[in-house]
VOGU-3710 file (C-alpha; in Angstrom, 3 decimals, decimal comma):
1> mkklviigng> -17,934/-10,865/-29,198  -16,871/-7,894/-27,042  -13,155/-7,398/-26,470  -11,837/-6,310/-23,061  -8,294/-4,968/-22,823  -6,718/-4,528/-19,386  -3,509/-2,489/-19,075  -1,748/-3,722/-15,935  -1,650/-7,184/-14,368  -1,495/-6,435/-10,639
11> iagttlarwv> -4,139/-7,596/-8,186  -6,832/-5,266/-9,617  -6,298/-6,152/-13,269  -5,833/-9,883/-12,676  -8,913/-10,118/-10,435  -10,938/-8,346/-13,107  -9,752/-10,743/-15,819  -10,542/-13,798/-13,679  -14,052/-12,630/-12,821  -14,906/-11,453/-16,316
21> rklsefeiem> -13,934/-14,894/-17,578  -16,188/-16,516/-14,970  -19,105/-14,290/-15,950  -18,767/-13,885/-19,726  -17,327/-15,017/-23,038  -15,497/-11,702/-23,632  -12,255/-11,784/-25,525  -9,671/-10,710/-22,902  -6,182/-9,252/-23,378  -3,910/-8,264/-20,488
31> isdesplfys> -0,993/-5,926/-21,195  2,033/-5,516/-18,911  5,560/-4,288/-19,593  6,902/-5,416/-16,217  6,215/-9,125/-15,842  3,979/-11,225/-18,084  2,601/-12,981/-14,981  0,849/-11,589/-11,912  3,010/-11,723/-8,760  2,727/-10,563/-5,149
41> rtalmyvfmg> 4,512/-7,224/-4,721  4,465/-7,539/-0,933  6,451/-10,777/-1,201  9,399/-9,184/-3,032  11,120/-8,283/0,241  11,121/-11,960/1,240  12,676/-12,910/-2,103  15,506/-10,466/-1,383  15,968/-11,872/2,129  16,081/-15,430/0,784
51> dvklqdtygy> 12,916/-16,630/2,519  11,114/-17,505/-0,740  12,028/-17,873/-4,407  10,698/-15,497/-7,056  8,576/-18,217/-8,653  6,829/-18,657/-5,302  5,390/-15,122/-5,611  3,453/-15,813/-8,823  -0,263/-16,078/-8,160  -1,057/-18,257/-11,171
61> peaffeknni> 1,008/-20,287/-13,642  1,019/-19,292/-17,304  -1,133/-22,346/-18,045  -3,937/-20,817/-15,983  -4,279/-17,915/-18,407  -4,025/-20,209/-21,442  -6,698/-22,521/-20,035  -9,027/-19,572/-19,378  -8,380/-17,983/-22,771  -6,820/-14,813/-21,337
71> kliharaehi> -4,189/-13,502/-23,716  -1,072/-12,053/-22,045  0,793/-9,347/-23,968  4,237/-8,458/-22,625  4,619/-4,885/-23,920  4,479/-1,237/-22,881  1,297/0,755/-23,546  2,435/4,118/-24,900  -0,716/5,864/-26,139  -4,487/5,408/-26,238
81> dttqksiqlk> -6,579/6,718/-29,129  -10,013/6,882/-27,530  -11,665/7,929/-30,794  -10,425/4,898/-32,715  -10,458/2,670/-29,612  -6,876/1,611/-30,205  -3,738/1,314/-28,047  -0,200/1,900/-29,250  2,200/-0,695/-27,803  5,954/-1,182/-27,877
91> regasfetsy> 8,010/-4,299/-27,266  11,775/-4,563/-27,761  11,779/-1,437/-29,901  8,983/-2,576/-32,209  5,621/-0,760/-32,216  2,253/-2,394/-32,821  -1,417/-1,808/-31,992  -4,356/-3,534/-30,405  -8,003/-2,469/-30,296  -10,703/-2,676/-27,652
101> dylviatgsk> -14,426/-2,473/-27,000  -13,859/-1,949/-23,271  -10,571/-0,659/-21,866  -9,509/-0,850/-18,219  -6,453/1,052/-16,945  -4,898/-0,706/-13,954  -1,306/0,518/-14,095  -0,768/0,821/-10,328  1,714/3,142/-8,637  5,354/4,136/-8,887
111> ptfynwpnqn> 7,835/5,587/-6,341  7,815/9,337/-5,740  11,095/11,263/-6,072  11,453/14,957/-5,147  14,124/16,249/-7,526  17,078/15,918/-5,164  20,475/16,743/-6,677  21,986/13,604/-8,278  18,903/11,467/-7,655  19,529/9,619/-10,929
121> akgvqgfyhl> 22,960/8,401/-9,814  23,857/4,718/-9,755  22,870/3,290/-6,387  19,752/5,462/-5,923  16,442/3,640/-6,247  12,923/3,073/-5,027  11,414/-0,307/-4,218  8,036/-1,156/-5,671  8,317/-3,217/-8,877  10,022/-6,430/-9,882
131> ddlheleena> 12,646/-4,395/-11,740  13,426/-2,630/-8,449  14,168/-5,998/-6,860  16,658/-6,827/-9,608  18,233/-3,372/-9,274  18,516/-3,733/-5,501  20,202/-7,105/-5,870  22,842/-5,409/-8,013  23,201/-2,312/-5,810  23,473/-4,353/-2,616
141> knaknavlvg> 26,206/-6,699/-3,842  29,096/-4,618/-2,525  27,188/-2,142/-0,359  28,324/-1,638/3,211  26,311/1,468/4,139  22,851/2,546/3,040  20,657/5,585/3,638  16,867/5,238/3,483  14,734/8,327/2,954  11,094/8,322/4,029
151> ggligielae> 9,116/6,818/6,866  6,403/4,780/5,169  5,865/1,046/4,894  8,329/0,673/2,026  11,011/2,364/4,126  10,567/-0,053/7,002  10,657/-2,987/4,561  13,917/-1,761/3,066  15,416/-1,286/6,530  14,671/-4,903/7,440
161> mlqrrginth> 15,862/-6,194/4,059  19,197/-4,389/4,089  19,942/-5,131/7,724  19,255/-8,812/7,037  22,043/-8,607/4,443  24,362/-7,034/7,019  24,289/-3,569/5,454  24,626/-0,707/7,949  21,434/1,336/7,541  20,616/4,969/8,281
171> flirekwywn> 16,876/5,694/8,252  15,893/9,356/7,711  12,364/10,372/8,729  11,222/13,971/8,422  8,404/13,671/10,996  8,712/13,909/14,765  7,883/10,189/15,000  7,624/7,357/12,517  4,265/7,329/10,655  3,240/10,486/12,458
181> gvlpdcdarl> 0,879/11,432/9,625  -1,011/8,136/9,845  -1,073/7,191/13,523  -2,157/9,206/16,553  0,802/10,546/18,523  0,360/8,000/21,310  0,863/5,123/18,827  3,561/6,863/16,779  5,737/7,437/19,875  5,612/3,794/20,951
191> ltsyiaeecp> 6,165/2,489/17,431  9,115/4,826/16,935  10,682/3,570/20,162  10,374/-0,004/18,912  11,832/0,802/15,480  14,780/2,626/17,090  15,647/-0,615/18,874  15,573/-2,556/15,604  17,261/0,122/13,486  19,838/2,131/15,494
201> glaletslek> 20,425/4,374/12,473  16,971/5,949/12,798  17,098/9,760/12,565  13,920/11,756/13,283  13,008/15,195/11,908  15,683/14,681/9,278  15,442/14,408/5,523  17,584/14,337/2,415  19,231/17,528/1,179  21,607/16,222/-1,498
211> ievnaqnevi> 23,051/12,989/-2,869  26,826/13,022/-3,258  28,425/11,209/-6,221  31,870/10,421/-7,628  33,185/11,022/-11,152  31,423/7,861/-12,370  28,065/9,180/-11,079  27,985/6,559/-8,323  26,586/7,314/-4,862  29,254/8,001/-2,248
221> gvttttgesi> 27,130/9,723/0,422  24,335/12,108/1,303  23,923/15,448/3,024  20,903/15,715/5,318  18,703/18,700/6,143  20,408/18,870/9,537  23,788/19,386/7,830  25,146/15,908/8,536  27,209/14,090/5,898  26,739/10,321/5,751
231> acdlvgiatg> 28,973/8,117/3,619  27,030/5,413/1,789  26,949/3,409/-1,413  23,178/2,871/-1,634  20,242/5,290/-1,227  16,719/3,873/-0,912  13,919/6,321/-1,715  10,760/5,491/0,239  8,952/8,831/0,201  5,680/7,353/-0,958
241> vhpnidwlke> 4,164/6,299/-4,269  1,812/7,970/-6,717  -0,488/6,729/-9,502  1,359/5,618/-12,621  -0,472/7,864/-15,094  2,169/10,141/-16,672  1,838/8,291/-19,980  -1,854/9,315/-20,173  -1,235/13,083/-20,203  -1,476/13,298/-24,011
251> taietdkgvl> -4,811/11,445/-24,146  -8,396/12,658/-23,740  -8,731/10,762/-20,449  -9,146/13,101/-17,464  -6,579/12,786/-14,697  -5,764/14,545/-11,428  -3,690/12,664/-8,860  -4,972/9,545/-10,581  -7,333/8,614/-13,403  -10,647/10,265/-12,506
261> idthfetnik> -13,537/7,782/-12,285  -17,217/7,766/-11,349  -18,984/5,307/-9,036  -18,869/2,647/-11,782  -15,103/3,133/-12,370  -15,794/4,801/-15,735  -13,661/7,736/-16,890  -14,889/10,758/-18,832  -14,523/8,585/-21,955  -17,243/6,013/-22,599
271> dvfaigdcaq> -16,076/2,393/-22,272  -12,777/3,417/-20,641  -12,429/2,478/-16,964  -9,739/2,564/-14,255  -9,245/0,476/-11,107  -6,602/-0,127/-8,454  -3,841/2,204/-7,270  -4,018/4,444/-10,351  -7,742/5,243/-9,988  -9,054/8,381/-8,274
281> hkmppkdrrn> -12,695/8,361/-7,192  -14,567/11,580/-7,892  -17,067/10,573/-5,203  -15,375/8,089/-2,864  -17,506/6,040/-0,462  -18,041/7,598/2,978  -14,882/7,701/5,111  -12,706/6,398/2,266  -9,838/8,108/0,438  -10,182/9,077/-3,207
291> veavwytgri> -7,030/7,064/-4,040  -6,605/3,778/-2,172  -3,330/2,012/-2,928  -4,092/-1,127/-0,938  -4,106/-4,767/-2,065  -7,598/-5,669/-0,929  -9,252/-2,570/-2,411  -7,735/-3,453/-5,785  -9,255/-6,919/-5,498  -12,695/-5,519/-4,610
301> mgetlarhlc> -12,524/-3,047/-7,494  -11,698/-5,877/-9,920  -14,604/-8,009/-8,733  -17,052/-5,092/-8,761  -16,132/-3,887/-12,243  -16,424/-7,439/-13,611  -19,973/-7,606/-12,302  -20,707/-4,146/-13,718  -19,445/-5,093/-17,193  -21,012/-8,545/-17,334
311> iepsvyapgp> -24,189/-8,638/-15,226  -25,650/-5,393/-13,851  -24,660/-1,831/-12,837  -22,467/-2,119/-9,728  -20,738/0,428/-7,506  -17,647/0,223/-5,316  -18,607/-0,727/-1,749  -15,455/-1,692/0,167  -17,013/-1,577/3,641  -15,209/-0,314/6,756
321> wfnsakffel> -11,531/0,554/6,344  -8,941/-1,989/7,436  -5,271/-2,590/6,855  -2,345/-4,542/8,258  1,434/-4,316/8,172  4,551/-5,633/9,840  7,329/-3,508/11,318  10,250/-5,908/11,608  8,645/-8,493/13,938  5,841/-6,256/15,234
331> eyqtyglvss> 2,447/-6,948/13,655  -0,069/-4,136/13,153  -3,766/-4,162/12,312  -6,275/-1,346/12,018  -10,055/-1,459/11,674  -12,232/1,608/11,176  -10,825/5,115/11,535  -8,216/6,022/14,142  -7,076/9,466/13,038  -3,663/11,020/13,463
341> drmkkenemh> -3,649/13,940/15,894  -3,419/16,454/13,063  -6,493/14,955/11,319  -8,554/14,143/14,416  -12,085/15,522/14,502  -13,266/17,537/17,487  -15,273/14,703/19,067  -12,711/11,923/18,460  -10,992/10,613/21,574  -8,236/7,987/21,846
351> fqcildstnh> -8,076/5,377/24,577  -4,726/3,582/24,635  -4,022/0,457/26,664  -0,449/-0,850/26,918  -0,798/-4,603/27,436  2,860/-5,683/27,531  5,509/-2,972/27,306  8,390/-5,458/27,265  7,040/-7,324/24,219  5,504/-4,255/22,548
361> kwitiaidre> 1,800/-5,092/22,737  -0,839/-2,365/22,876  -4,140/-1,206/21,423  -5,659/2,219/20,785  -9,418/2,668/20,411  -11,015/5,725/18,790  -14,256/6,885/20,413  -16,859/9,502/19,550  -17,149/11,569/22,747  -20,785/12,565/22,224
371> sntflginsf> -22,313/9,199/21,286  -19,678/6,813/22,716  -19,700/5,149/19,284  -16,711/2,957/18,467  -14,828/4,549/15,546  -11,876/2,219/15,127  -8,975/0,354/16,676  -5,209/0,065/16,156  -3,604/-3,136/17,374  0,139/-3,718/17,817
381> girlrhevfe> 1,493/-7,159/18,652  -2,028/-8,559/19,113  -3,962/-10,305/16,336  -7,648/-9,451/16,058  -10,454/-10,970/14,000  -11,305/-8,997/10,882  -14,876/-10,261/10,507  -15,720/-9,383/14,124  -14,593/-5,768/13,902  -16,128/-5,313/10,458
391> qwliekktsd> -19,510/-6,350/11,854  -19,163/-4,146/14,943  -18,299/-1,147/12,770  -21,255/-1,777/10,456  -23,566/-2,065/13,471  -22,065/1,107/15,019  -21,468/-0,520/18,393  -20,474/1,589/21,379  -16,975/1,541/22,807  -18,410/0,082/26,015
401> fivnnmtkaf> -19,713/-2,864/23,988  -16,368/-3,332/22,238  -14,359/-3,358/25,454  -16,784/-5,744/27,174  -16,644/-8,185/24,242  -12,961/-8,097/23,305  -12,552/-11,827/23,980  -14,643/-12,492/20,854  -12,207/-10,460/18,772  -8,913/-12,053/19,806
411> fdpeffkdys> -7,424/-14,345/17,173  -6,492/-17,843/18,406  -6,806/-16,863/22,093  -5,850/-20,399/23,141  -2,294/-19,616/22,085  -2,091/-16,117/23,583  -2,909/-14,389/26,802  -6,460/-13,035/26,955  -6,035/-9,332/27,754  -9,781/-8,641/28,057
421> qdiqtaynry> -9,751/-7,931/31,789  -6,697/-5,665/31,495  -8,444/-3,668/28,772  -11,693/-3,367/30,751  -9,890/-2,175/33,880  -7,861/0,422/31,973  -10,944/1,555/30,030  -13,016/2,114/33,171  -10,185/4,171/34,647  -9,983/6,182/31,396
431> kdekni> -13,723/6,919/31,471  -13,462/8,165/35,046  -10,518/10,424/34,164  -12,300/11,847/31,089  -15,646/12,043/32,867  -17,512/10,130/30,167
//
């Protein structure tokens, strides 16, 4: 019987284990040094805010893995010998080994730090893993002032979490507007205005210069790149994440930003694969990034690799890009490609329609000027149907078609105003102005 070892039990690794069990009689071992059970990382913020309990974030009870004959090993993987097909593990100071026929690396991401002075002080932390939640609980106990560094999704989560606990929060963002590298300027400006209302400590075009500490190496403040000194007792680092692959540097497995993989998720070493946040595609699907640290892509990778290992050769085919997030109470969805201004191609145009400025509702549609093809949509404060936009993107519908059929895309329109006519009117005016 073939033995499959999976290092990492996030959404990618757990999905793989589940599907391999459905499709085969492989012996399966899952290794994780963080938590023996799979949990929802995105739910950790709600545990901190008291909305759910930690046990509510676990996707499956331990009995599920026992019933499906999936062995859970709570240990740290320290080295892989690809010649002997063995893995060196450590748990509570004791070392031991396990072997494999097939090995899958699914070790996810970890927060990125940029070598700031005193960044290892007590009270400085990222927020990504379960251990980070426990650390934040400790750091926030007596905190009155916090400084957050970085304008990504983790930063906005931390801002909401800390403010819910009554901690005064300063939010440092180096860009001109929040998420300026992801959103077109027209969206970034409006979103920044909304966030400034929710987080008065927002500071744009400002970053961290130095962390100030006391004699006990505890945070007492920061100095910013604008020369400002801010007193604080907690510093949240939210300057992005990167693949968790440092421990692989001494192995024969090729890495770059992540573990390099082919279209079947296989590395340069036979029978060694990588999926999820830590994987870097040598040849990513069209219009996709080579590293995709998103929940649903990890799930698709797990399902696809299970089929590849158990049934027939299979390649990663995630379909059109989509994502969603929440900025305090403002919901965001994106389907297709709506480029930031700095990444926008020559023929890409952006039509923005503000539907309700008081309640922060708007959409932005990306259009190919030459063909009028619909490229993508950003939606703020309005819920749209995933399956509808996925089909329209696959069929390469025109923007005219999209605008004229928006009613079909609204989610639960019986509970919300139908903005279809507003969008059509604004779109026709936009076409006249742009002469298209």
